[in-house]
C-alpha positions, 0 to 999 in steps of 0.5 A, spaced: 499 500 499 503 506 497 504 510 505 500 516 503 494 512 502 496 509 508 496 515 512 489 517 509 483 516 515 480 509 513 472 508 515 472 501 512 475 496 508 470 491 505 469 485 500 463 487 496 459 487 489 458 492 485 452 494 480 454 495 473 453 501 470 445 500 467 444 497 475 448 504 478 444 509 473 437 505 475 439 505 482 441 513 482 434 514 479 430 510 484 434 514 489 432 521 487 425 518 486 424 516 494 427 523 495 422 527 492 416 522 494 418 522 501 420 529 502 427 526 504 434 532 505 439 527 504 443 527 498 443 520 494 449 517 494 454 518 488 453 513 482 459 510 482 459 508 490 453 504 490 455 497 492 452 491 496 458 489 502 459 482 503 464 483 509 467 488 513 474 487 516 478 490 521 481 496 519 484 500 525 491 502 522 495 496 526 491 491 523 490 494 516 495 491 512 493 484 516 486 485 515 487 487 507 491 480 506 486 476 509 480 479 505 485 478 498 486 470 501 479 469 502 476 473 495 480 468 491 479 462 495 471 463 494 470 466 487 472 458 485 468 454 482 462 460 483 459 461 476 456 468 476 449 470 479 443 474 478 441 479 483 434 482 485 432 488 489 425 491 489 424 494 496 425 501 498 426 502 506 430 504 512 434 501 517 431 505 523 436 502 528 438 510 530 433 516 531 437 521 525 441 519 519 437 512 518 441 509 511 434 508 506 436 502 503 435 498 496 433 491 498 429 485 497 423 482 500 425 475 499 430 471 494 437 473 493 439 465 495 445 465 490 447 472 493 446 469 500 450 463 499 456 466 496 455 471 502 456 465 507 461 461 503 465 467 504 464 467 511 466 460 512 472 461 509 474 465 514 472 461 519 466 465 521 459 463 523 454 464 517 450 469 521 445 473 518 446 477 511 441 483 508 443 484 502 442 492 500 444 498 496 445 504 500 442 510 497 442 515 502 442 517 509 436 521 513 431 523 519 426 521 515 424 513 516 421 510 509 417 504 511 418 499 506 415 499 499 415 496 492 419 499 487 421 498 479 426 491 480 433 493 479 437 487 476 444 485 474 448 479 474 455 479 479 461 477 475 466 479 481 467 481 487 472 487 489 476 489 496 475 497 497 477 501 502 473 507 504 477 513 506 473 518 510 476 525 508 475 524 500 469 520 501 472 516 496 473 509 495 480 505 494 480 498 489 484 494 492 483 487 489 479 485 484 476 477 483 472 474 478 468 468 480 470 462 477 465 457 476 
């Protein structure tokens, strides 16, 4: 990792799937429509930041390099024998654990079994219990709670996973690796 980037405050290091360009544009339109329909004040996330987080790693300064190495090793293993699969998101809702600045997300009511199985496989490769996984794409953050509602489905085929480092001050991602599904 270049020293200058190592010194940047990191908010997270995570494995994710990214929508293709068509899906990302559809997600951006959905975010704008939801914002307008519900009178939300939060700004939609930039189109290039839409993603589904598969797993977040320890990003404390003393553990960052080890976390990145572990993520790279696990990613290289988990893609083997997995064919590309389709994901579908057709609901918008808020995750309301907080009293303010709640994420408004694109989610699914049910389905995405291949994605859920892939996330479980990833956890197993790391020696962790599968746990609960809620596939979603964050659209924006707002104080208003949006109750679950149906939206036009956003569908894309997952061909790869990426390792991203979120850099706080720049509000950007740095890509640390990309692995193609090899099924």
